[in-house]
PDB file of N, CA, C and O in Angstrom, chain B, residues numbered from 101:
ATOM      1  N   UNK B 101     -30.860 -13.166  19.028  1.00  0.00           N
ATOM      2  CA  UNK B 101     -31.574 -13.266  17.854  1.00  0.00           C
ATOM      3  C   UNK B 101     -31.912 -13.666  17.189  1.00  0.00           C
ATOM      4  O   UNK B 101     -32.794 -13.466  16.353  1.00  0.00           O
ATOM      5  N   UNK B 102     -30.778 -14.853  17.594  1.00  0.00           N
ATOM      6  CA  UNK B 102     -31.879 -16.250  17.915  1.00  0.00           C
ATOM      7  C   UNK B 102     -33.392 -16.202  16.913  1.00  0.00           C
ATOM      8  O   UNK B 102     -33.821 -16.432  15.782  1.00  0.00           O
ATOM      9  N   UNK B 103     -33.749 -15.773  18.137  1.00  0.00           N
ATOM     10  CA  UNK B 103     -35.507 -16.058  18.483  1.00  0.00           C
ATOM     11  C   UNK B 103     -36.385 -14.991  18.330  1.00  0.00           C
ATOM     12  O   UNK B 103     -37.577 -15.010  18.636  1.00  0.00           O
ATOM     13  N   UNK B 104     -35.340 -13.413  17.517  1.00  0.00           N
ATOM     14  CA  UNK B 104     -36.265 -13.054  16.566  1.00  0.00           C
ATOM     15  C   UNK B 104     -35.859 -13.183  14.899  1.00  0.00           C
ATOM     16  O   UNK B 104     -36.448 -12.580  14.002  1.00  0.00           O
ATOM     17  N   UNK B 105     -34.544 -14.252  14.691  1.00  0.00           N
ATOM     18  CA  UNK B 105     -35.229 -14.293  13.407  1.00  0.00           C
ATOM     19  C   UNK B 105     -35.645 -15.362  12.468  1.00  0.00           C
ATOM     20  O   UNK B 105     -35.436 -15.473  11.260  1.00  0.00           O
ATOM     21  N   UNK B 106     -36.502 -16.389  13.593  1.00  0.00           N
ATOM     22  CA  UNK B 106     -37.738 -16.948  13.443  1.00  0.00           C
ATOM     23  C   UNK B 106     -38.943 -16.556  13.456  1.00  0.00           C
ATOM     24  O   UNK B 106     -39.794 -17.131  12.778  1.00  0.00           O
ATOM     25  N   UNK B 107     -39.353 -15.021  14.591  1.00  0.00           N
ATOM     26  CA  UNK B 107     -40.588 -14.642  13.494  1.00  0.00           C
ATOM     27  C   UNK B 107     -39.882 -13.713  12.515  1.00  0.00           C
ATOM     28  O   UNK B 107     -40.128 -13.727  11.309  1.00  0.00           O
ATOM     29  N   UNK B 108     -38.594 -12.545  13.346  1.00  0.00           N
ATOM     30  CA  UNK B 108     -38.590 -12.059  11.373  1.00  0.00           C
ATOM     31  C   UNK B 108     -37.491 -12.405  10.871  1.00  0.00           C
ATOM     32  O   UNK B 108     -36.471 -11.734  11.026  1.00  0.00           O
ATOM     33  N   UNK B 109     -37.527 -13.316  10.309  1.00  0.00           N
ATOM     34  CA  UNK B 109     -36.902 -13.281   9.113  1.00  0.00           C
ATOM     35  C   UNK B 109     -35.856 -12.386   8.241  1.00  0.00           C
ATOM     36  O   UNK B 109     -34.687 -12.571   7.905  1.00  0.00           O
ATOM     37  N   UNK B 110     -36.956 -11.147   7.985  1.00  0.00           N
ATOM     38  CA  UNK B 110     -36.628 -10.391   7.187  1.00  0.00           C
ATOM     39  C   UNK B 110     -35.811  -9.734   7.847  1.00  0.00           C
ATOM     40  O   UNK B 110     -34.710  -9.422   7.394  1.00  0.00           O
ATOM     41  N   UNK B 111     -36.089  -9.522   8.645  1.00  0.00           N
ATOM     42  CA  UNK B 111     -35.229  -8.631   9.671  1.00  0.00           C
ATOM     43  C   UNK B 111     -33.811  -8.885   9.757  1.00  0.00           C
ATOM     44  O   UNK B 111     -33.196  -7.819   9.785  1.00  0.00           O
ATOM     45  N   UNK B 112     -33.294  -9.586   9.794  1.00  0.00           N
ATOM     46  CA  UNK B 112     -31.821 -10.800  10.057  1.00  0.00           C
ATOM     47  C   UNK B 112     -31.651  -9.931   8.610  1.00  0.00           C
ATOM     48  O   UNK B 112     -31.191  -8.801   8.442  1.00  0.00           O
ATOM     49  N   UNK B 113     -32.185 -10.865   7.660  1.00  0.00           N
ATOM     50  CA  UNK B 113     -31.836  -9.768   5.456  1.00  0.00           C
ATOM     51  C   UNK B 113     -31.589  -8.527   6.006  1.00  0.00           C
ATOM     52  O   UNK B 113     -30.444  -8.150   6.258  1.00  0.00           O
ATOM     53  N   UNK B 114     -32.363  -8.006   6.167  1.00  0.00           N
ATOM     54  CA  UNK B 114     -32.051  -6.463   6.074  1.00  0.00           C
ATOM     55  C   UNK B 114     -31.117  -6.021   6.996  1.00  0.00           C
ATOM     56  O   UNK B 114     -30.372  -5.301   6.331  1.00  0.00           O
ATOM     57  N   UNK B 115     -30.707  -6.033   8.184  1.00  0.00           N
ATOM     58  CA  UNK B 115     -29.946  -5.679   8.609  1.00  0.00           C
ATOM     59  C   UNK B 115     -28.436  -6.238   7.938  1.00  0.00           C
ATOM     60  O   UNK B 115     -27.329  -5.714   7.817  1.00  0.00           O
ATOM     61  N   UNK B 116     -28.780  -7.043   7.719  1.00  0.00           N
ATOM     62  CA  UNK B 116     -27.233  -8.017   6.413  1.00  0.00           C
ATOM     63  C   UNK B 116     -27.042  -6.529   5.768  1.00  0.00           C
ATOM     64  O   UNK B 116     -26.314  -5.587   6.083  1.00  0.00           O
ATOM     65  N   UNK B 117     -28.240  -6.766   4.475  1.00  0.00           N
ATOM     66  CA  UNK B 117     -28.263  -5.997   3.315  1.00  0.00           C
ATOM     67  C   UNK B 117     -27.706  -3.955   3.615  1.00  0.00           C
ATOM     68  O   UNK B 117     -27.011  -3.210   2.923  1.00  0.00           O
ATOM     69  N   UNK B 118     -28.615  -3.678   5.260  1.00  0.00           N
ATOM     70  CA  UNK B 118     -27.161  -2.282   5.379  1.00  0.00           C
ATOM     71  C   UNK B 118     -26.119  -2.340   6.162  1.00  0.00           C
ATOM     72  O   UNK B 118     -25.768  -1.241   6.590  1.00  0.00           O
ATOM     73  N   UNK B 119     -25.264  -3.587   6.631  1.00  0.00           N
ATOM     74  CA  UNK B 119     -24.030  -3.894   6.651  1.00  0.00           C
ATOM     75  C   UNK B 119     -23.447  -3.541   6.010  1.00  0.00           C
ATOM     76  O   UNK B 119     -22.828  -2.480   6.091  1.00  0.00           O
ATOM     77  N   UNK B 120     -23.438  -4.644   4.770  1.00  0.00           N
ATOM     78  CA  UNK B 120     -23.010  -4.160   3.453  1.00  0.00           C
ATOM     79  C   UNK B 120     -23.346  -2.638   2.992  1.00  0.00           C
ATOM     80  O   UNK B 120     -22.341  -1.930   2.924  1.00  0.00           O
ATOM     81  N   UNK B 121     -24.248  -2.172   2.749  1.00  0.00           N
ATOM     82  CA  UNK B 121     -24.130  -1.688   1.999  1.00  0.00           C
ATOM     83  C   UNK B 121     -23.060  -0.322   2.680  1.00  0.00           C
ATOM     84  O   UNK B 121     -22.197   0.386   2.161  1.00  0.00           O
ATOM     85  N   UNK B 122     -23.670  -0.416   4.151  1.00  0.00           N
ATOM     86  CA  UNK B 122     -22.693   0.901   3.981  1.00  0.00           C
ATOM     87  C   UNK B 122     -20.663   0.732   5.330  1.00  0.00           C
ATOM     88  O   UNK B 122     -20.025   1.308   6.211  1.00  0.00           O
ATOM     89  N   UNK B 123     -20.679  -0.903   4.130  1.00  0.00           N
ATOM     90  CA  UNK B 123     -19.281  -1.121   4.379  1.00  0.00           C
ATOM     91  C   UNK B 123     -18.606  -0.472   2.992  1.00  0.00           C
ATOM     92  O   UNK B 123     -17.516   0.087   2.868  1.00  0.00           O
ATOM     93  N   UNK B 124     -19.831  -0.792   1.807  1.00  0.00           N
ATOM     94  CA  UNK B 124     -19.377  -0.172   0.657  1.00  0.00           C
ATOM     95  C   UNK B 124     -19.546   1.947   0.338  1.00  0.00           C
ATOM     96  O   UNK B 124     -19.414   2.752  -0.584  1.00  0.00           O
ATOM     97  N   UNK B 125     -19.837   1.930   1.539  1.00  0.00           N
ATOM     98  CA  UNK B 125     -19.369   3.565   1.810  1.00  0.00           C
ATOM     99  C   UNK B 125     -17.985   3.816   2.673  1.00  0.00           C
ATOM    100  O   UNK B 125     -17.310   4.835   2.823  1.00  0.00           O
ATOM    101  N   UNK B 126     -17.901   3.061   2.958  1.00  0.00           N
ATOM    102  CA  UNK B 126     -16.409   3.151   4.148  1.00  0.00           C
ATOM    103  C   UNK B 126     -15.388   3.781   2.709  1.00  0.00           C
ATOM    104  O   UNK B 126     -15.246   3.215   1.625  1.00  0.00           O
ATOM    105  N   UNK B 127     -14.774   5.138   3.164  1.00  0.00           N
ATOM    106  CA  UNK B 127     -13.136   5.063   2.090  1.00  0.00           C
ATOM    107  C   UNK B 127     -12.298   4.376   2.218  1.00  0.00           C
ATOM    108  O   UNK B 127     -11.959   3.902   3.303  1.00  0.00           O
ATOM    109  N   UNK B 128     -11.580   4.080   0.772  1.00  0.00           N
ATOM    110  CA  UNK B 128     -10.820   3.276   0.883  1.00  0.00           C
ATOM    111  C   UNK B 128      -9.743   3.933   0.862  1.00  0.00           C
ATOM    112  O   UNK B 128      -9.619   5.154   0.767  1.00  0.00           O
ATOM    113  N   UNK B 129      -8.828   3.030   0.964  1.00  0.00           N
ATOM    114  CA  UNK B 129      -6.507   2.933   1.961  1.00  0.00           C
ATOM    115  C   UNK B 129      -6.067   3.568   0.131  1.00  0.00           C
ATOM    116  O   UNK B 129      -5.864   2.658  -0.673  1.00  0.00           O
ATOM    117  N   UNK B 130      -5.993   4.471  -0.206  1.00  0.00           N
ATOM    118  CA  UNK B 130      -4.521   4.395  -1.143  1.00  0.00           C
ATOM    119  C   UNK B 130      -2.974   4.075  -0.877  1.00  0.00           C
ATOM    120  O   UNK B 130      -2.203   4.529  -0.031  1.00  0.00           O
ATOM    121  N   UNK B 131      -2.876   3.572  -1.422  1.00  0.00           N
ATOM    122  CA  UNK B 131      -1.183   3.466  -2.263  1.00  0.00           C
ATOM    123  C   UNK B 131      -0.555   4.094  -3.599  1.00  0.00           C
ATOM    124  O   UNK B 131       0.623   4.149  -3.952  1.00  0.00           O
ATOM    125  N   UNK B 132      -1.325   4.395  -4.013  1.00  0.00           N
ATOM    126  CA  UNK B 132      -0.831   5.405  -4.510  1.00  0.00           C
ATOM    127  C   UNK B 132      -0.140   7.122  -4.130  1.00  0.00           C
ATOM    128  O   UNK B 132      -0.363   7.469  -2.971  1.00  0.00           O
ATOM    129  N   UNK B 133       0.506   7.971  -4.849  1.00  0.00           N
ATOM    130  CA  UNK B 133       0.900   9.499  -4.151  1.00  0.00           C
ATOM    131  C   UNK B 133       0.363  10.095  -3.813  1.00  0.00           C
ATOM    132  O   UNK B 133       0.549  10.807  -4.799  1.00  0.00           O
ATOM    133  N   UNK B 134       0.187  10.246  -3.660  1.00  0.00           N
ATOM    134  CA  UNK B 134      -1.045  12.179  -3.155  1.00  0.00           C
ATOM    135  C   UNK B 134      -0.791  13.196  -4.324  1.00  0.00           C
ATOM    136  O   UNK B 134       0.139  13.791  -4.868  1.00  0.00           O
ATOM    137  N   UNK B 135      -2.206  13.044  -4.399  1.00  0.00           N
ATOM    138  CA  UNK B 135      -2.472  14.690  -5.087  1.00  0.00           C
ATOM    139  C   UNK B 135      -2.318  15.887  -5.482  1.00  0.00           C
ATOM    140  O   UNK B 135      -2.540  16.577  -4.487  1.00  0.00           O
ATOM    141  N   UNK B 136      -2.192  16.222  -5.920  1.00  0.00           N
ATOM    142  CA  UNK B 136      -1.154  18.317  -5.792  1.00  0.00           C
ATOM    143  C   UNK B 136      -1.412  18.275  -4.362  1.00  0.00           C
ATOM    144  O   UNK B 136      -1.774  17.241  -3.801  1.00  0.00           O
ATOM    145  N   UNK B 137      -1.252  19.262  -3.828  1.00  0.00           N
ATOM    146  CA  UNK B 137      -1.228  19.275  -2.135  1.00  0.00           C
ATOM    147  C   UNK B 137      -0.669  21.043  -2.638  1.00  0.00           C
ATOM    148  O   UNK B 137       0.346  21.247  -3.304  1.00  0.00           O
ATOM    149  N   UNK B 138      -1.590  22.122  -2.140  1.00  0.00           N
ATOM    150  CA  UNK B 138      -1.307  23.470  -2.100  1.00  0.00           C
ATOM    151  C   UNK B 138      -0.507  23.283  -0.320  1.00  0.00           C
ATOM    152  O   UNK B 138      -1.255  22.803   0.530  1.00  0.00           O
ATOM    153  N   UNK B 139       0.755  23.619   0.068  1.00  0.00           N
ATOM    154  CA  UNK B 139       1.266  24.507   1.910  1.00  0.00           C
ATOM    155  C   UNK B 139       1.618  25.857   1.749  1.00  0.00           C
ATOM    156  O   UNK B 139       2.265  26.355   0.828  1.00  0.00           O
ATOM    157  N   UNK B 140       0.864  26.693   3.271  1.00  0.00           N
ATOM    158  CA  UNK B 140       1.508  27.509   2.656  1.00  0.00           C
ATOM    159  C   UNK B 140       3.133  27.229   3.542  1.00  0.00           C
ATOM    160  O   UNK B 140       3.150  26.217   4.243  1.00  0.00           O
ATOM    161  N   UNK B 141       4.554  28.165   3.508  1.00  0.00           N
ATOM    162  CA  UNK B 141       5.348  28.839   3.909  1.00  0.00           C
ATOM    163  C   UNK B 141       6.159  29.638   3.711  1.00  0.00           C
ATOM    164  O   UNK B 141       5.813  30.432   2.836  1.00  0.00           O
ATOM    165  N   UNK B 142       7.500  29.887   4.293  1.00  0.00           N
ATOM    166  CA  UNK B 142       8.073  31.367   3.676  1.00  0.00           C
ATOM    167  C   UNK B 142       8.700  30.829   3.182  1.00  0.00           C
ATOM    168  O   UNK B 142       9.013  29.644   3.072  1.00  0.00           O
ATOM    169  N   UNK B 143       9.131  32.343   2.562  1.00  0.00           N
ATOM    170  CA  UNK B 143      10.242  31.860   1.428  1.00  0.00           C
ATOM    171  C   UNK B 143      11.178  33.463   1.123  1.00  0.00           C
ATOM    172  O   UNK B 143      10.983  34.217   0.170  1.00  0.00           O
ATOM    173  N   UNK B 144      12.013  33.621   2.039  1.00  0.00           N
ATOM    174  CA  UNK B 144      12.593  35.237   2.253  1.00  0.00           C
ATOM    175  C   UNK B 144      11.817  35.988   3.622  1.00  0.00           C
ATOM    176  O   UNK B 144      11.964  37.193   3.824  1.00  0.00           O
ATOM    177  N   UNK B 145      11.198  35.346   4.288  1.00  0.00           N
ATOM    178  CA  UNK B 145      10.350  36.069   5.568  1.00  0.00           C
ATOM    179  C   UNK B 145       9.019  36.264   4.601  1.00  0.00           C
ATOM    180  O   UNK B 145       8.269  37.044   5.188  1.00  0.00           O
ATOM    181  N   UNK B 146       8.468  35.863   3.386  1.00  0.00           N
ATOM    182  CA  UNK B 146       6.576  36.098   3.128  1.00  0.00           C
ATOM    183  C   UNK B 146       6.183  35.408   2.957  1.00  0.00           C
ATOM    184  O   UNK B 146       6.859  34.438   2.616  1.00  0.00           O
ATOM    185  N   UNK B 147       5.026  35.317   3.026  1.00  0.00           N
ATOM    186  CA  UNK B 147       4.169  33.976   2.777  1.00  0.00           C
ATOM    187  C   UNK B 147       4.181  33.532   1.342  1.00  0.00           C
ATOM    188  O   UNK B 147       3.553  34.253   0.568  1.00  0.00           O
ATOM    189  N   UNK B 148       4.817  32.415   0.820  1.00  0.00           N
ATOM    190  CA  UNK B 148       3.820  31.938   0.006  1.00  0.00           C
ATOM    191  C   UNK B 148       3.534  30.739  -0.131  1.00  0.00           C
ATOM    192  O   UNK B 148       4.256  30.070   0.609  1.00  0.00           O
ATOM    193  N   UNK B 149       2.871  30.154  -0.682  1.00  0.00           N
ATOM    194  CA  UNK B 149       1.572  28.919  -1.371  1.00  0.00           C
ATOM    195  C   UNK B 149       2.441  27.758  -2.420  1.00  0.00           C
ATOM    196  O   UNK B 149       2.319  28.062  -3.607  1.00  0.00           O
ATOM    197  N   UNK B 150       2.994  26.934  -2.258  1.00  0.00           N
ATOM    198  CA  UNK B 150       3.906  25.861  -2.059  1.00  0.00           C
ATOM    199  C   UNK B 150       2.962  24.633  -3.412  1.00  0.00           C
ATOM    200  O   UNK B 150       1.977  23.948  -3.132  1.00  0.00           O
ATOM    201  N   UNK B 151       3.230  24.655  -3.953  1.00  0.00           N
ATOM    202  CA  UNK B 151       2.238  23.096  -4.669  1.00  0.00           C
ATOM    203  C   UNK B 151       3.555  22.024  -4.777  1.00  0.00           C
ATOM    204  O   UNK B 151       4.685  22.045  -5.266  1.00  0.00           O
ATOM    205  N   UNK B 152       2.891  21.283  -4.183  1.00  0.00           N
ATOM    206  CA  UNK B 152       3.323  19.565  -3.954  1.00  0.00           C
ATOM    207  C   UNK B 152       2.801  19.001  -5.645  1.00  0.00           C
ATOM    208  O   UNK B 152       1.679  18.662  -6.019  1.00  0.00           O
ATOM    209  N   UNK B 153       3.446  19.037  -6.029  1.00  0.00           N
ATOM    210  CA  UNK B 153       2.880  17.226  -7.337  1.00  0.00           C
ATOM    211  C   UNK B 153       4.170  16.326  -7.098  1.00  0.00           C
ATOM    212  O   UNK B 153       5.392  16.251  -7.226  1.00  0.00           O
ATOM    213  N   UNK B 154       3.146  15.772  -6.710  1.00  0.00           N
ATOM    214  CA  UNK B 154       3.970  13.826  -6.990  1.00  0.00           C
ATOM    215  C   UNK B 154       3.798  12.875  -7.387  1.00  0.00           C
ATOM    216  O   UNK B 154       4.072  11.797  -6.858  1.00  0.00           O
ATOM    217  N   UNK B 155       3.109  13.144  -8.812  1.00  0.00           N
ATOM    218  CA  UNK B 155       2.868  12.172  -9.865  1.00  0.00           C
ATOM    219  C   UNK B 155       3.051  13.227 -11.152  1.00  0.00           C
ATOM    220  O   UNK B 155       2.753  14.420 -11.224  1.00  0.00           O
ATOM    221  N   UNK B 156       3.877  12.001 -12.507  1.00  0.00           N
ATOM    222  CA  UNK B 156       4.021  11.919 -13.402  1.00  0.00           C
ATOM    223  C   UNK B 156       2.941  12.957 -14.159  1.00  0.00           C
ATOM    224  O   UNK B 156       3.135  14.128 -14.486  1.00  0.00           O
ATOM    225  N   UNK B 157       1.679  12.096 -14.334  1.00  0.00           N
ATOM    226  CA  UNK B 157       0.459  13.713 -14.968  1.00  0.00           C
ATOM    227  C   UNK B 157      -0.030  14.172 -14.654  1.00  0.00           C
ATOM    228  O   UNK B 157      -1.098  14.393 -15.226  1.00  0.00           O
ATOM    229  N   UNK B 158       0.379  14.949 -13.049  1.00  0.00           N
ATOM    230  CA  UNK B 158      -0.580  16.256 -12.588  1.00  0.00           C
ATOM    231  C   UNK B 158       0.636  17.523 -13.562  1.00  0.00           C
ATOM    232  O   UNK B 158       1.782  17.926 -13.766  1.00  0.00           O
ATOM    233  N   UNK B 159      -0.903  17.623 -13.866  1.00  0.00           N
ATOM    234  CA  UNK B 159      -0.330  19.211 -14.728  1.00  0.00           C
ATOM    235  C   UNK B 159      -1.591  20.545 -13.997  1.00  0.00           C
ATOM    236  O   UNK B 159      -2.704  20.672 -13.486  1.00  0.00           O
ATOM    237  N   UNK B 160      -0.187  21.395 -14.513  1.00  0.00           N
ATOM    238  CA  UNK B 160      -1.362  22.446 -13.292  1.00  0.00           C
ATOM    239  C   UNK B 160      -1.285  23.520 -14.692  1.00  0.00           C
ATOM    240  O   UNK B 160      -0.483  23.612 -15.621  1.00  0.00           O
ATOM    241  N   UNK B 161      -2.783  24.402 -14.255  1.00  0.00           N
ATOM    242  CA  UNK B 161      -3.009  25.112 -14.876  1.00  0.00           C
ATOM    243  C   UNK B 161      -3.183  27.031 -14.535  1.00  0.00           C
ATOM    244  O   UNK B 161      -3.948  27.517 -13.702  1.00  0.00           O
ATOM    245  N   UNK B 162      -2.264  27.785 -15.423  1.00  0.00           N
ATOM    246  CA  UNK B 162      -2.332  29.173 -14.572  1.00  0.00           C
ATOM    247  C   UNK B 162      -2.320  30.265 -15.839  1.00  0.00           C
ATOM    248  O   UNK B 162      -2.079  30.207 -17.045  1.00  0.00           O
ATOM    249  N   UNK B 163      -2.619  31.036 -15.117  1.00  0.00           N
ATOM    250  CA  UNK B 163      -3.414  32.021 -15.595  1.00  0.00           C
ATOM    251  C   UNK B 163      -3.195  33.368 -15.007  1.00  0.00           C
ATOM    252  O   UNK B 163      -3.986  33.725 -14.134  1.00  0.00           O
ATOM    253  N   UNK B 164      -1.519  34.755 -15.623  1.00  0.00           N
ATOM    254  CA  UNK B 164      -2.100  35.538 -16.449  1.00  0.00           C
ATOM    255  C   UNK B 164      -2.806  36.233 -16.366  1.00  0.00           C
ATOM    256  O   UNK B 164      -3.914  35.820 -16.707  1.00  0.00           O
ATOM    257  N   UNK B 165      -2.742  38.088 -15.770  1.00  0.00           N
ATOM    258  CA  UNK B 165      -3.655  38.769 -16.678  1.00  0.00           C
ATOM    259  C   UNK B 165      -3.251  39.046 -18.140  1.00  0.00           C
ATOM    260  O   UNK B 165      -2.531  38.152 -18.585  1.00  0.00           O
ATOM    261  N   UNK B 166      -3.435  39.732 -18.738  1.00  0.00           N
ATOM    262  CA  UNK B 166      -3.358  39.886 -20.329  1.00  0.00           C
ATOM    263  C   UNK B 166      -2.376  41.287 -19.786  1.00  0.00           C
ATOM    264  O   UNK B 166      -2.409  42.236 -19.003  1.00  0.00           O
ATOM    265  N   UNK B 167      -1.224  40.411 -21.172  1.00  0.00           N
ATOM    266  CA  UNK B 167      -0.382  41.774 -21.526  1.00  0.00           C
ATOM    267  C   UNK B 167       0.973  40.685 -20.512  1.00  0.00           C
ATOM    268  O   UNK B 167       2.180  40.881 -20.650  1.00  0.00           O
ATOM    269  N   UNK B 168       0.277  39.405 -19.391  1.00  0.00           N
ATOM    270  CA  UNK B 168       1.754  39.467 -18.571  1.00  0.00           C
ATOM    271  C   UNK B 168       1.864  37.271 -18.929  1.00  0.00           C
ATOM    272  O   UNK B 168       0.857  36.577 -18.784  1.00  0.00           O
ATOM    273  N   UNK B 169       3.141  36.707 -19.331  1.00  0.00           N
ATOM    274  CA  UNK B 169       2.656  35.931 -19.211  1.00  0.00           C
ATOM    275  C   UNK B 169       3.331  35.353 -18.394  1.00  0.00           C
ATOM    276  O   UNK B 169       4.034  36.085 -17.697  1.00  0.00           O
ATOM    277  N   UNK B 170       3.446  33.003 -17.995  1.00  0.00           N
ATOM    278  CA  UNK B 170       4.030  32.629 -17.158  1.00  0.00           C
ATOM    279  C   UNK B 170       4.885  32.925 -16.520  1.00  0.00           C
ATOM    280  O   UNK B 170       4.586  33.999 -15.998  1.00  0.00           O
ATOM    281  N   UNK B 171       6.281  32.466 -16.072  1.00  0.00           N
ATOM    282  CA  UNK B 171       7.110  31.801 -16.165  1.00  0.00           C
ATOM    283  C   UNK B 171       8.342  30.622 -15.134  1.00  0.00           C
ATOM    284  O   UNK B 171       8.077  30.321 -13.970  1.00  0.00           O
ATOM    285  N   UNK B 172       8.578  30.529 -15.267  1.00  0.00           N
ATOM    286  CA  UNK B 172       9.232  29.852 -15.009  1.00  0.00           C
ATOM    287  C   UNK B 172      11.050  29.548 -14.459  1.00  0.00           C
ATOM    288  O   UNK B 172      11.921  29.241 -15.273  1.00  0.00           O
ATOM    289  N   UNK B 173      11.305  29.710 -13.020  1.00  0.00           N
ATOM    290  CA  UNK B 173      12.895  30.074 -13.366  1.00  0.00           C
ATOM    291  C   UNK B 173      13.176  28.072 -12.230  1.00  0.00           C
ATOM    292  O   UNK B 173      12.832  27.557 -11.166  1.00  0.00           O
ATOM    293  N   UNK B 174      13.721  27.853 -13.057  1.00  0.00           N
ATOM    294  CA  UNK B 174      14.198  25.826 -12.375  1.00  0.00           C
ATOM    295  C   UNK B 174      16.068  26.075 -11.144  1.00  0.00           C
ATOM    296  O   UNK B 174      17.226  26.483 -11.061  1.00  0.00           O
ATOM    297  N   UNK B 175      15.314  25.638 -10.743  1.00  0.00           N
ATOM    298  CA  UNK B 175      17.672  25.012  -9.328  1.00  0.00           C
ATOM    299  C   UNK B 175      17.395  23.816  -9.483  1.00  0.00           C
ATOM    300  O   UNK B 175      16.388  23.274  -9.940  1.00  0.00           O
ATOM    301  N   UNK B 176      18.120  23.508  -9.174  1.00  0.00           N
ATOM    302  CA  UNK B 176      19.012  22.495  -8.753  1.00  0.00           C
ATOM    303  C   UNK B 176      19.031  22.344  -7.486  1.00  0.00           C
ATOM    304  O   UNK B 176      19.741  23.233  -7.016  1.00  0.00           O
ATOM    305  N   UNK B 177      18.558  21.582  -6.570  1.00  0.00           N
ATOM    306  CA  UNK B 177      19.057  21.557  -5.162  1.00  0.00           C
ATOM    307  C   UNK B 177      20.166  20.043  -5.068  1.00  0.00           C
ATOM    308  O   UNK B 177      20.308  18.966  -5.647  1.00  0.00           O
ATOM    309  N   UNK B 178      20.942  21.048  -3.621  1.00  0.00           N
ATOM    310  CA  UNK B 178      22.484  19.795  -3.302  1.00  0.00           C
ATOM    311  C   UNK B 178      22.415  18.886  -3.692  1.00  0.00           C
ATOM    312  O   UNK B 178      23.228  18.285  -4.394  1.00  0.00           O
ATOM    313  N   UNK B 179      20.399  18.263  -2.938  1.00  0.00           N
ATOM    314  CA  UNK B 179      20.356  16.980  -2.783  1.00  0.00           C
ATOM    315  C   UNK B 179      19.994  15.984  -4.137  1.00  0.00           C
ATOM    316  O   UNK B 179      19.862  14.764  -4.226  1.00  0.00           O
ATOM    317  N   UNK B 180      19.912  16.944  -5.015  1.00  0.00           N
ATOM    318  CA  UNK B 180      19.794  16.107  -7.050  1.00  0.00           C
ATOM    319  C   UNK B 180      18.267  16.515  -7.137  1.00  0.00           C
ATOM    320  O   UNK B 180      17.578  15.773  -7.837  1.00  0.00           O
ATOM    321  N   UNK B 181      17.512  17.797  -6.409  1.00  0.00           N
ATOM    322  CA  UNK B 181      16.012  17.088  -6.636  1.00  0.00           C
ATOM    323  C   UNK B 181      16.529  19.062  -7.045  1.00  0.00           C
ATOM    324  O   UNK B 181      17.548  19.726  -6.852  1.00  0.00           O
ATOM    325  N   UNK B 182      14.722  19.433  -7.865  1.00  0.00           N
ATOM    326  CA  UNK B 182      14.537  20.414  -8.125  1.00  0.00           C
ATOM    327  C   UNK B 182      13.349  21.059  -7.836  1.00  0.00           C
ATOM    328  O   UNK B 182      12.413  20.409  -7.371  1.00  0.00           O
ATOM    329  N   UNK B 183      13.244  22.377  -8.068  1.00  0.00           N
ATOM    330  CA  UNK B 183      12.929  23.117  -7.319  1.00  0.00           C
ATOM    331  C   UNK B 183      12.032  24.104  -8.641  1.00  0.00           C
ATOM    332  O   UNK B 183      12.415  24.039  -9.809  1.00  0.00           O
ATOM    333  N   UNK B 184      11.557  24.448  -8.477  1.00  0.00           N
ATOM    334  CA  UNK B 184      11.173  25.797  -9.190  1.00  0.00           C
ATOM    335  C   UNK B 184      10.751  27.228  -8.829  1.00  0.00           C
ATOM    336  O   UNK B 184       9.998  27.562  -7.915  1.00  0.00           O
ATOM    337  N   UNK B 185      11.134  27.705  -9.374  1.00  0.00           N
ATOM    338  CA  UNK B 185       9.425  28.887  -8.714  1.00  0.00           C
ATOM    339  C   UNK B 185       8.937  29.614 -10.516  1.00  0.00           C
ATOM    340  O   UNK B 185       9.592  29.494 -11.551  1.00  0.00           O
ATOM    341  N   UNK B 186       7.565  30.353 -10.317  1.00  0.00           N
ATOM    342  CA  UNK B 186       7.018  30.516 -11.127  1.00  0.00           C
ATOM    343  C   UNK B 186       5.863  31.676 -10.602  1.00  0.00           C
ATOM    344  O   UNK B 186       5.202  31.988  -9.611  1.00  0.00           O
ATOM    345  N   UNK B 187       6.076  31.995 -11.739  1.00  0.00           N
ATOM    346  CA  UNK B 187       5.336  34.273 -11.440  1.00  0.00           C
ATOM    347  C   UNK B 187       4.775  34.666 -12.936  1.00  0.00           C
ATOM    348  O   UNK B 187       4.729  33.890 -13.890  1.00  0.00           O
ATOM    349  N   UNK B 188       4.476  35.656 -12.932  1.00  0.00           N
ATOM    350  CA  UNK B 188       4.023  36.089 -14.195  1.00  0.00           C
ATOM    351  C   UNK B 188       4.540  37.567 -14.372  1.00  0.00           C
ATOM    352  O   UNK B 188       4.354  38.389 -13.474  1.00  0.00           O
ATOM    353  N   UNK B 189       5.213  37.906 -15.580  1.00  0.00           N
ATOM    354  CA  UNK B 189       6.014  38.457 -16.043  1.00  0.00           C
ATOM    355  C   UNK B 189       5.532  39.849 -17.193  1.00  0.00           C
ATOM    356  O   UNK B 189       4.667  39.343 -17.908  1.00  0.00           O
ATOM    357  N   UNK B 190       5.595  40.297 -17.327  1.00  0.00           N
ATOM    358  CA  UNK B 190       5.277  40.905 -19.016  1.00  0.00           C
ATOM    359  C   UNK B 190       5.832  40.633 -19.958  1.00  0.00           C
ATOM    360  O   UNK B 190       5.500  41.129 -21.035  1.00  0.00           O
TER     361      UNK B 190
END
C-alpha cells in the first residue's frame, strides 16, 4: 500500500474519503424508546391489531366512517398498567 501512495497519492485520499463517507450512511444505535408499533395478536379468539405506544409524545389519529365516532374503553390491569380498546361506535 505504501508503494501505491508514492505513485498514486490521490488514490489513498480518495479511498479515505469514500470510507469516511460510507461510515456516515451506517444506521446509528438509538437509546430512546421505540416508536409506535402495530402487532397482531388474539383477543377472545379473534385476531386484533395492538398498537404499542412507548413515548408520551406519541399520538394516534383515528378516522371512523361517517356517522360513527371513536370510543375508548380503559381498564386497569393488576400490575398497575392501563390498556384501552378503541372502536368506532354510532
